[in-house]
N, C-alpha and C positions, 0 to 999 in steps of 0.2 A: 540111310536116313543117319542124320547125323544131330548133335546139338546147336542149336543157335540162339544165342545166348538173346536175352527181349532186352534186362534194365537191369543191374545191380545194386547192391546198396555198398556204397562208397566209404561210409561212415564208420562201419557195422565191426570191424577190424580195429579203427582207433578208440572208440567208444566203449567196447567193451573183448572180453574174455572168451574167444569161443570154446565150450566144452564140446557137445555133442551135435552131430548137423542131421537132420533127415530130410529126404525126400516125398514129398507131396505133389497128389494133384488139386488143380484148384477148380471149382463148378464157377463158371462162368455162361454170359449170354453171347450169341452170335454177332453182335459189334464188336464185343467185346474184345471178340478172339480176332475179330477183322482191325480192330483201331492197333494192336498187341501187332499181327504181321507186318503192319506199317513202321515196326523198331518205336512205337510209343508206350510208357508206362515210367510211374515213377512208383519205388519203394522206402526212398529215404526216411521217409517221417512213419513208417509205415509197423507195426506192430500184431504179434499173433495172441489170440486168446482162447480159453478153454470155458465151456459155458458149464452151466449145470447140467445137462444133457449132455455131456462128456463129446462135442461137438467142439475142433475149431473154425477161427473164425479168423481171414485175415481184416483189418482196422486197418482203414487210414490209406489203404495202395488210391493211388489215383491212376487211371486208365481214361485217355479225352474223350472223349465226343468221337466216332468215326467219321469220317471229312463226307463222305455221301452217304450217311445213313437219314432217317425221315426224323417223324416224330416220335420216332417209338424208341429211339438212342437210349442207352442206359444212363444212369446217374453213375457221377466219374466218379465216385470216393464213397459206394455203398460198402456195405460191408461181403465179404465172400468166403462162402464154407471150401474150409482146408478137405482134401479126404486123406483121411492117414487110416491104419488100423487100428483097432480097440485097444491092443495088446500095445502098441508105443503111445497111442494116448495115454494110458492108466501110468507109461512107464516115466514119458512128461510130466504127468504132474504129480507124481511122485517125487520127482525131483526139483518142481516149480517150490513144493509146499518148506523146502528149504529158503531159509531167507537171502536176500539180493538174486536170483535169479530170472532171466527173464526169454519172452521165445518171442524172437526177430525175422523178422524174413534176413536173408544173403540175398539171394537172388531169383530172377524168372526167364524161365527159359523157355523153349520148342523141345522136344526128344519126341521124333517121331509122333511128328505133327500134333502133340499136346501139348498143354500149359503146364508145365509143373512149375513147384516154385521149390526152392532148397531155404528151410528154416537151420535154426540152430539155438539149443540152450546154451544163452549167454551171463555173464556174472558181467556185470559194471566196474570201470576202471575207475579207479578214485585222480586226481588231476597226475599225482606224482607218477603214478602209472605210467599217463599220458607221454609225460618227459624223458621217463625212463625208454620207453618204446620209441621212439621218436628219437633219440640220444643214439641209440643202438643201430635207429635205420640208416642214420646219416653216419656212422661209423662202418657198418657194411657197403653202402655205395662208397664211401671213397677208398676202402680195399680194393674193393671190385675196380674201380680207374686206376688205380694204384698213386693216388694222393700219397701216401705212406710209403715212407723206406723203409 
């Protein structure tokens, strides 16, 4: 079995400096898994919080209703528990105590029939950082295409 990517946060690398990445499980109900198997799901506007009990939660991630579900279908944007080890949560919490750090999801995927989420500890970019990143990408793209002599 391999890895099948369900959805990616396409703006994460544009809006943030990614520092540490973590892989975690996601606690889901049956109709959410079936909807994800159809390739649906969005984490572009999602974020991760750590509550006072030391549990991590994925907020604002959208998993649409399962097409063939009944009245017991899941709410689309409910908060979902992320499964991390206690030591990892404590390490993340220490780093998040520093100013400017956020915890964001990068991608959601199936790994050996389990739904996993890759989250990252990230620091927000300023506007001039975004311009620098875009300019560097343009130069690299032109070098690869051979437009510079």
